[in-house]
C-alpha positions in Angstrom: 0.0 0.0 0.0 2.8 2.4 0.8 4.3 1.9 -2.7 0.9 2.7 -4.2 0.6 5.8 -2.1 4.1 7.0 -3.1 3.3 6.4 -6.7 0.1 8.3 -6.5 1.8 11.1 -4.7 4.5 11.3 -7.3 1.9 11.3 -10.1 0.0 14.1 -8.3 3.1 16.2 -7.9 3.9 15.6 -11.6 0.5 16.7 -12.7 0.6 19.8 -10.4 4.0 20.8 -11.8 2.7 20.4 -15.3 -0.3 22.6 -14.6 2.0 25.4 -13.2 4.2 25.0 -16.3 1.3 25.3 -18.6 0.0 28.4 -16.9 3.5 30.0 -17.4 3.4 28.9 -21.0 0.0 30.5 -21.6 1.1 33.8 -20.0 4.4 33.9 -21.9 3.2 32.8 -25.3 2.4 36.3 -26.5 5.8 37.6 -25.6 7.5 34.8 -27.5 5.3 35.5 -30.6 6.4 39.2 -30.5 10.0 38.2 -30.4 9.5 35.9 -33.4 8.1 38.9 -35.4 11.1 41.0 -34.5 13.9 38.6 -35.6 14.6 35.9 -38.1 14.6 33.4 -35.2 11.6 32.2 -33.3 10.8 30.3 -30.1 7.4 29.1 -29.1 6.2 27.3 -26.0 2.8 25.6 -26.1 0.9 22.8 -24.4 -2.4 21.2 -23.6 -4.6 20.0 -20.8 -7.1 17.3 -21.4 -9.9 15.6 -19.4 -11.5 12.3 -20.2 -14.7 10.4 -19.4 -15.4 6.8 -20.4 -18.4 4.5 -20.2 -18.0 0.8 -21.1 -20.4 -2.1 -21.5 -17.7 -4.5 -20.3 -16.3 -2.8 -17.3 -16.6 0.1 -14.8 -17.3 3.6 -15.9 -14.3 5.9 -15.9 -15.3 9.2 -14.3 -14.4 12.6 -15.8 -10.8 13.1 -14.7 -7.5 14.7 -15.8 -6.1 12.6 -18.7 -3.1 14.5 -20.1 -0.7 17.4 -19.5 1.5 18.3 -22.5 4.3 20.7 -23.1 5.4 21.7 -26.7 8.6 23.5 -27.7 9.3 24.8 -31.2 12.2 27.0 -32.2 14.3 27.8 -35.2 16.8 30.1 -36.8 17.5 30.3 -40.5 17.1 26.9 -42.1 17.4 25.0 -38.8 14.5 24.2 -36.4 13.8 22.0 -33.5 10.5 20.5 -32.2 9.8 18.6 -29.0 6.7 17.4 -27.0 6.5 15.8 -23.6 3.4 14.2 -22.1 2.2 13.4 -18.6 -0.5 10.8 -18.2 -2.1 9.3 -15.1 0.6 6.9 -13.9 3.4 7.6 -16.3 5.1 10.2 -18.5 6.6 9.8 -22.0 8.2 11.7 -24.9 6.0 12.2 -27.9 8.6 13.6 -30.3 12.0 15.4 -30.2 13.9 16.2 -33.4 16.2 18.6 -35.2 15.2 19.7 -38.7 17.0 21.3 -41.6 15.2 23.1 -44.5 17.7 22.2 -47.2 15.7 24.2 -49.8 12.1 25.2 -50.6 11.3 21.5 -51.4 13.5 19.4 -49.1 13.5 18.8 -45.4 15.7 16.5 -43.3 14.8 15.6 -39.7 16.8 13.6 -37.2 15.4 12.4 -33.8 12.2 10.9 -32.5 9.6 11.7 -35.1 6.6 10.3 -36.9 7.3 7.3 -39.0 6.1 8.1 -42.6 3.8 5.2 -43.4 0.3 5.2 -44.8 -2.2 8.1 -44.7 -0.6 11.1 -43.0 -0.9 12.5 -40.4 -3.3 9.7 -39.4 -5.6 7.1 -41.0 -8.5 8.2 -38.8 -10.5 11.3 -37.7 -11.3 10.4 -34.1 -9.6 10.7 -30.8 -9.6 6.9 -30.7 -7.5 6.4 -33.9 -7.9 3.3 -36.1 -6.7 -0.2 -35.6 -3.4 0.6 -37.2 -2.5 2.8 -34.3 -2.6 -0.1 -31.9 -0.6 -2.2 -34.3 2.2 0.4 -34.5 1.6 1.4 -38.2 -0.4 4.6 -37.5 1.0 7.7 -35.7 4.1 5.8 -34.6 7.1 7.8 -33.3 10.6 6.4 -33.4 14.2 7.7 -33.4 15.6 8.0 -36.9 16.5 10.2 -39.9 13.9 11.1 -42.5 14.4 12.8 -45.9 11.2 14.4 -47.3 11.0 16.1 -50.7 7.9 17.8 -52.3 8.0 19.0 -55.9 4.9 19.9 -57.7 2.3 17.3 -57.0 4.7 14.6 -55.8 5.9 14.0 -52.2 8.5 11.4 -51.2 9.7 10.3 -47.8 12.7 8.0 -47.1 13.7 7.2 -43.6 15.8 5.0 -41.4 14.9 4.2 -37.8 17.1 2.5 -35.2 14.3 1.0 -33.2 11.7 2.2 -30.6 12.0 5.5 -28.9 13.5 4.0 -25.7 15.6 1.2 -27.2 13.9 -1.1 -24.7 11.0 -3.3 -25.5 10.3 -4.0 -21.8 9.2 -0.4 -21.2 5.4 -0.1 -21.5 5.2 3.6 -20.5 5.1 5.1 -23.9 2.7 7.0 -26.2 3.0 5.1 -29.5 2.8 1.3 -29.8 5.9 -0.7 -30.3 7.0 -4.3 -30.2 7.1 -5.5 -26.5 9.6 -7.6 -24.7 7.6 -10.1 -22.6 8.2 -13.5 -21.1 6.5 -15.3 -24.0 7.6 -12.8 -26.7 11.1 -11.5 -25.9 11.5 -9.0 -28.8 12.2 -5.4 -29.5 12.4 -3.3 -32.7 15.8 -3.2 -34.4 16.5 -1.1 -37.5 14.0 -0.3 -40.2 13.9 1.4 -43.6 10.7 3.3 -44.6 9.7 4.7 -48.0 6.5 6.6 -48.9 5.3 8.2 -52.2 2.2 10.3 -52.7 0.8 12.1 -55.8 -1.8 14.9 -55.7 -4.6 15.1 -58.3 -6.4 18.4 -58.4 -9.9 17.6 -59.7 -12.7 20.0 -60.4 -14.6 19.4 -57.2 -11.7 18.5 -54.9 -8.3 16.9 -54.3 -7.3 13.3 -54.5 -4.1 12.0 -52.8 -2.9 8.6 -54.0 0.1 6.9 -52.5 2.0 3.8 -51.4 4.2 3.0 -48.5 6.6 0.3 -47.5 9.0 -0.7 -44.8 11.6 -3.4 -44.1 13.6 -4.1 -41.0 14.0 -6.5 -38.1 13.0 -7.3 -34.5 15.7 -8.6 -32.1 15.2 -11.5 -29.8 16.7 -10.1 -26.6 17.4 -13.6 -25.2 19.4 -15.2 -28.0 20.2 -12.1 -30.0 18.7 -13.5 -33.2 17.2 -11.2 -35.8 13.8 -11.8 -37.4 12.3 -9.9 -40.4 9.7 -7.2 -40.0 8.0 -5.9 -43.2 5.0 -4.0 -44.3 3.3 -2.2 -47.2 0.2 -0.1 -47.8 -1.7 1.6 -50.6 -3.7 4.6 -49.6 -6.1 7.3 -50.9 -7.6 10.5 -49.5 -10.3 12.5 -51.2 -11.2 16.1 -50.0 -14.0 18.0 -51.6 -16.0 20.8 -50.1 -17.0 19.7 -46.6 -16.3 16.0 -47.2 -13.2 13.9 -46.6 -12.8 10.2 -47.4 -9.9 7.9 -46.6 -9.2 4.4 -47.8 -6.2 2.3 -46.9 -5.1 -1.3 -47.2 -2.0 -2.2 -45.2 -0.2 -5.5 -44.5 2.5 -6.2 -41.9 4.5 -9.3 -41.2 6.8 -10.4 -38.3 8.9 -13.4 -39.3 8.9 -14.8 -35.7 8.2 -18.4 -34.5 4.5 -18.8 -33.9 1.6 -16.7 -35.0 1.7 -13.9 -32.4 3.9 -11.1 -31.2 3.4 -8.7 -28.3 2.9 -4.9 -28.5 2.7 -2.3 -25.7 2.0 1.3 -24.8 0.1 3.1 -22.0 1.4 0.6 -19.5 -0.4 -2.3 -21.2 1.3 -5.1 -23.1 -0.9 -7.3 -25.3 -0.7 -9.8 -28.2 -1.4 -9.3 -31.9 -1.3 -11.6 -34.9 2.2 -11.8 -36.3 1.0 -11.3 -39.9 -2.2 -9.6 -41.0 -4.0 -7.3 -43.4 -5.4 -4.0 -42.1 -8.1 -2.4 -44.3 -9.4 1.0 -43.3 -12.4 3.1 -44.5 -13.2 6.6 -43.1 -15.7 9.3 -44.0 -15.9 12.8 -42.4 -18.1 15.9 -42.9 -17.2 19.3 -41.6 -20.1 21.7 -40.8 -17.6 24.6 -40.7 -17.8 27.8 -38.6 -21.1 28.6 -36.9 -22.3 31.3 -34.6 -21.0 29.7 -31.4 -18.5 27.2 -32.7 -15.4 27.4 -34.9 -16.0 23.9 -36.4 -18.0 20.7 -35.9 -16.8 17.6 -37.8 -18.6 14.3 -37.7 -17.1 11.0 -38.9 -17.2 7.3 -39.1 -14.0 5.3 -39.0 -14.0 1.6 -39.7 -10.9 -0.7 -39.6 -10.2 -4.5 -39.4 -7.2 -6.7 -38.7 -7.4 -9.9 -40.7 -4.8 -12.6 -40.1 -3.0 -13.7 -43.3 -3.5 -17.4 -42.4 -6.5 -19.3 -41.1 -4.9 -21.0 -38.1 -5.7 -21.8 -34.5 -4.9 -19.0 -32.1 -5.7 -16.1 -34.5 -8.9 -14.6 -35.9 -10.1 -11.2 -37.3 -10.7 -8.1 -35.2 -12.9 -5.2 -36.1 -13.3 -1.6 -34.8 -15.8 1.1 -35.7 -15.7 4.6 -34.3 -18.6 7.0 -34.8 -18.3 10.5 -33.4 -17.8 14.3 -33.7 -15.1 16.8 -32.9 -16.2 20.2 -31.7 -13.8 23.2 -31.7 -14.2 26.6 -30.1 -11.2 28.7 -29.5 -8.5 26.8 -27.6 -11.0 24.0 -26.7 -11.3 20.9 -28.8 -13.8 18.2 -27.7 -14.2 14.6 -29.1 -17.3 12.6 -28.5 -16.7 9.0 -29.7 -18.8 5.8 -29.7 -16.4 2.9 -30.1 -17.6 -0.6 -31.1 -15.1 -3.4 -31.2 -15.1 -7.1 -31.9 -12.1 -9.1 -30.6 -10.4 -5.7 -30.3 -7.9 -4.5 -27.7 -9.1 -1.4 -25.7 -12.7 -2.4 -26.7 -13.3 -5.5 -24.6 -10.9 -7.9 -26.4 -7.8 -9.6 -25.1 -5.6 -8.5 -28.0 -5.9 -7.8 -31.7 -6.6 -10.6 -34.2 -5.9 -13.3 -31.6 -8.1 -16.2 -30.5 -7.9 -17.6 -27.0 -11.1 -19.6 -27.3 -13.5 -17.0 -25.9 -16.8 -16.3 -27.6 -16.3 -13.4 -29.9 -18.9 -10.6 -29.6 -19.2 -6.9 -30.0 -18.4 -4.6 -27.1 -19.0 -0.8 -26.9 -17.7 2.2 -25.1 -18.4 5.9 -25.1 -15.5 8.3 -24.8 -15.6 12.0 -24.1 -12.3 14.0 -24.3 -12.2 17.7 -23.6 -8.9 19.4 -24.4 -7.5 22.9 -24.1 -4.6 23.6 -26.4 -2.2 26.6 -26.0 
């Protein structure tokens, strides 16, 4: 009990310190903006405070409580710039990103450090606070340490990147934001070196814009017990249509871990779990923005559907599904998400993992999630 008390006290102190820091950021932001206008260099502090409420049909209700404190730092001089974000959650804290960038010319940017992995639809293959299935599989909004070369000329954008592994270089750590391969007793692996490449072409059509692209990666996972390397590969084709108030997204991704057995472990948010070692991940999203109104800056409603389908029909694996229906509401610094999440055999939605089969009867589970954030 004393250990739990100390942990709660430390977490409380961490949250209180974060609140004081965010208040200082809010007060000083205008001064930093003025400095940026007066010189070629700039420095900006930002952050966020978020509160969350959750109802579940498979567990206790989570009362409205502080969910996140966040601090952002962005600065630059000439062609060089830096960006970093650190987050405090209930029970742990973690880096989101931290990188150094170089604007080589008007078309080319090189970044080095912990940054978003260029794969699939960017910035995310989803519209909701809850993300899509790919997020929990480590192929959506994933942040790892590496070097990325990005070049945009005309209607073409190319990303090429190399990543050393996960952001902590330790698969046993579960206190992280983005999902990475986990080192567990039954699955002793961690991410180890990976190449990424992504291409996208923009088509300007009379009534909107169509982005068509393809992504791929190839690397390894390391068995931390016997130091053996196993292949880790993936690919995706993706499309996004934006026209008027509508946005549509389609993506088909496939990933593969060449490890013994049909499963591998992932982790983030202090929670390790198992997924199928090889699967297809189709995604289909639609969103409509109502635009600025009398009282609100924007209301966007959406439906995000995704599946994880094992590549082989074997004992121990079966498909998972997730559907998120909701709306985001923006007014000034406040951004609120209201999401209804329905999942079948889906982690964080009543399932034991993603695309695994432990013999339990598979049925749909639901949860309602309300997230209210203030961004500075």
